[in-house]
N, C-alpha and C positions, 0 to 999 in steps of 0.2 A: 763493642760487646754489650749484650742485653743487660739492663739494670735490674732485671727480675731476679731476686735472690735464689728462687727455686731453680731457675734455668742455669744460673751461675754455678750452683752446686751439683747440677745434673740429677735432680730428684723431682718427683711429682709433688703436686701441692698437697696430696693426702698422705705424704710420707710420714712415717713415725719419727719421733725425736731421735731414736736410736739410729734409724736409717740416715737421717740428716747428719748426725755426728760422724757416722762411719764414712759418708761421702766426703765430708770436710777433711777428715784425717787423711784420707787417701789422696786428695788433691794437695793438701798442705805438704805431705811428704814428697810430692812430686815437684812442687813449685817453690818450696822454701828457699829464700835468698841464700842461705848458707850452703845449699846444694847446687845453686846456680849463680855463682859469683860473676858479677858483671853482666848478667842477663836482665836487661831492663824490662823486657816483655814479661818474663817470669815473675819479676818483682811486682809489676803492676797487676798481674793476674792474682798473685798471692794476696795483695791488698784488697782486691775485689772480693775474693772468696772469703776473706776474713771479715769484711764488712757484711757480706751476705749471711755468714754464720752468726755474726753478732745479733742479727735480727731474727732469723728463723730458728737459730739454735737455742734461743731463749723462749720458753713457752708463752710468757706474758707478752713479750714484744711481737712474737709470731701472731698471736691472736689479734693484736692491735693493727699489725700490718695487713692481715687478711681482711680486716674490717675497713681498711683505708684510713685509719686514724693517724698512722705514721708512714713516712716514706722509707726508701731503701737506706737512707742515712740515719733513720731514727728520729727525723724531725717531724714535728706535729704538722698534720695536713689541715689546711683551712677548712672549716665546716661548711658544707654545702647548704645554701638557703634557696628556697624556691618561692615563686610568687604566691603559691597557695599558703605558705607559712605566714605571709603578711596579710593575705586576704582574710585569714581566720581571725585576725585581730579586730575585725569590724564590729563584732558584738561588744567589745570592750572600748569602742570608740577609737579604733585604730586610725592612724593618721594617713593611711594609704587608700582610703575609700573616698570617692567623690560621686556626684549625682549621675555621672555617665556610666557608672558600674565598673570603671577601670581604675587601676592603681595609679595614684599620682606619686611618682617616685621621688619628687622633691629635688632640691639643688645639691645638698651636701650629704644627705643620709639615704641615698637610694640603694637599691639592691647590689649595684656594682661596687659601691664604696664599702659595703659590708664584707664583700669577698676579700678586699685588699686592705682592710683596716689593720690587720695584724702587721703587715709590712709597713704601713703608714705610721704606726706607733713605734717603729724602730725595731720590729722583728722580735719583740720580747717573747711572744708565745712560741717562737721557733727555737728557743734555748734548749739545748739537749747535751747530754754527756757524750764525750768522744768515744770512738770505737776502741775496743780492746785490741791489743796486738798479741799475736801468737808466736812463741819462740820454743826452742827445745835445747836441752843440753844433756850431756852424758856424764854420769858419775860412776864411781867404782861401787862394787857391791857392798864393801865394808863402810864406805861413807854414807850410803843410803841406809844401812842398818843402824849405825852408831850416830849418824847426824854429823854435820860439819858446816862450817861457814866458808863460803867461797865468793868469788867475784864473777859477774857475768857482764860482758860488754855488749850492749845493744848495738845493732848495725848503724843507727844514726844518733847515738847518744853516748854519755860517759859510762865508765865502769860502775857497776852497782853491787853493793854487798847483798848476797843472797844466803839466807839461812836454810840449810837442808835439814828438816826435822828428823830426829831418830825414827826409824821405821818407815821411811818413805818408800812407796811402792813404785815399780816400773809402770810408767804411763801416768803417774799422778801429776797434776798441774799445781804449781805454786803461783800465787798472785802477788804482783808488785803494784801496790795501790798508786794510782795516778801516773803511771809510767807508760800509758798508752797514747792514742791519738788525742790531739787537742780537742776541747769541747767546741760545740757549735753555738754561735751567738752568745759567747761568754759562759757557756756551760762548763762543768768540771771535766778534766781529762779522763780518758778511759784508763784501764789497767793493763799491765803486761802479764800475760799468762805464760809461764815457763813449764813446758812438759818435760818431766824427768825421765831419761832413759837410763836404766841400770845395767851396767856391763855384767855379764855372767862371771861367777867366781870359778876358780880352777877346781875347787872340790866342794864348796858349800852349795847347797840347793835350798832355796826358800820354799816353805810349804805353809802358806798363811802366816801365822806368827811364829812358826817353828822353823828350825834349821835342821837339815839332814845331810849326812855325809858318811863315807866309808873311812874307817880307821885301819890302816895296815898295822898288823902285829907280827912279830917273829914267831917261829915255831916254839922256841923255849918259853916265850911269854904266854902262848896259848896253852901249853902243857903245864907249866909251873905256876902261872899267875904272877901277881906282883903289881907294883905301882907303875903306871904308864902316864906320860904327859899327853894330854888331849887338848888340841887347839879349839877355841870358840871365838865368835866374833868380838867378844868383849875381853878376850885374853885367855891364855892357856891355864888349865887346871890339872891337878894330879888326881887320877882315878885309880882305885884298887881293882885290879882285874882278877877275877876268880880263876883258880886252877881249872884246867880242862875246859877252856872257853872255845867253843866252835866258831868257825866262820858263819856269819849271818846273825849271830847273837847281837841284840840291840841294847845299848846302854842309854838311859835317859838322864840328861843333865838338866834338872829343873831350874827354870828361870834364867837360863843362859841363851835364850833365843832372841827374837825380835822385840824391842821395847814397844809397849802398847801405849796408845794415846792417854788412856785413863789411869795409867800406872801399871807397874809390873811388866813382865815380859813372857814370851813364849818359851818353849823348851828346845833343847838340842838333842837329837836322836842320832846316836853313833852306831853304825853297823860294823862289827868286827870283820876283818878280812885277813886271813892268815897268808903270809908271804914267805916263800922259801928263799934261801940265799940266792943272790944273783948268779953266782958261779957254782956248779956242782961240787959237792964236798964228798970225798971218798969215805970218810969216817961216818958221815950221816947215811950214806948209801949202804955201807956194810951193816950198820946198826939196824936200819929198817928192814934189810933183807933177813937178818937173823930174827928180829922181833916179829915180823909178819908171819914167819913160818910157824911160830908157836902161838900166835894171837890172830887167827883168821877173823876178818871183819868184812861185812858186805853192807855198806850204808844205803845202797839203793834198793834194797829188798822191798821196802814199803811202796815203791813206785811201780812195782810189777804185780802187786796184789789186786 
C-alpha cells in the first residue's frame, strides 16, 4: 500500500483539514480493530491510516511534510545539499575550490558524507515522538453528563483508568498521555485518543448545555395543580404545578442541566404532557359528557383564522 498519507486517507493534497478529519473518521469506523476482531489486514490498515492522520491531520506537521522536512512517520528528513552550496563558499576561502575550477570533495568531509552524517552520528536528529493511537468507547447519557471514572482496556495493553469529565459531549476525544505508539530513536511515546460515543437516553435530550424532555402529568394534576416529582440528570426535584396547566407548557429548572467547564450548569426545560388513564373510566366519560354540553370549547379556532 502507498505510504503517501493523502492517498491512504483518500483525499487530495489540497483537501481542507475538515475534509481530512472526515475521511479519517469514515475509514476508522470501518477498519477499527474492535469492529474487525481477528482481521489482521484491517488492523494493519487501521494503523496506516492512523499514522497518516497523525501527519496530515495536524496543520503544523502537514506543512512540514508537504515541504519534505519530515516523512510519513514524522521523522526528520536529511537536508539536501548541492554542489552549488559548497561552490558559493569560495569567496570566504571555502575548502572545496582548487585551481582546476572543480570541487575537491576531500576524504572524510565530502558531499556524500554530509548526506549521511545524521545516521553516522547515531541517528540523533531522527528522534521523534511516537504516533497517537485512536480508540473509541461508549458511555451512558448520564455518565457523560455527570462524569464518571471507568476503565478502558487497550487492545495490546493493560487496563487503564479513564476519567470521563462531567459534560462530555458525543464525539469528544479524551487524551491518555504517553499511551500511544513508542517513540522513534528514543523519542517520547505518542498518546492514546479515546473518542467518546454517548448512548441516547430514553427521554432526556441534550441541547447544548441544556436538557429537554416531556413530563407526563395526569388530568387531575393538570386541572388542580400541586406538587409533582420531576427527574433531572443530577437527581429528582419537587416542582409546584400551577392549576389549569395545559399540555405543551414549559417549565424551566435553572442550573439543573449540563455542567459547564468554567463552572455552573445549563438548565432543564420540561414540557408538560397530559396523559389520560390507560383504561377508559366510565365516571370520567359521564362527567366529560355532561360538562362539555354546558361548556362548549373549540381550541383549534385560531388555526383556521
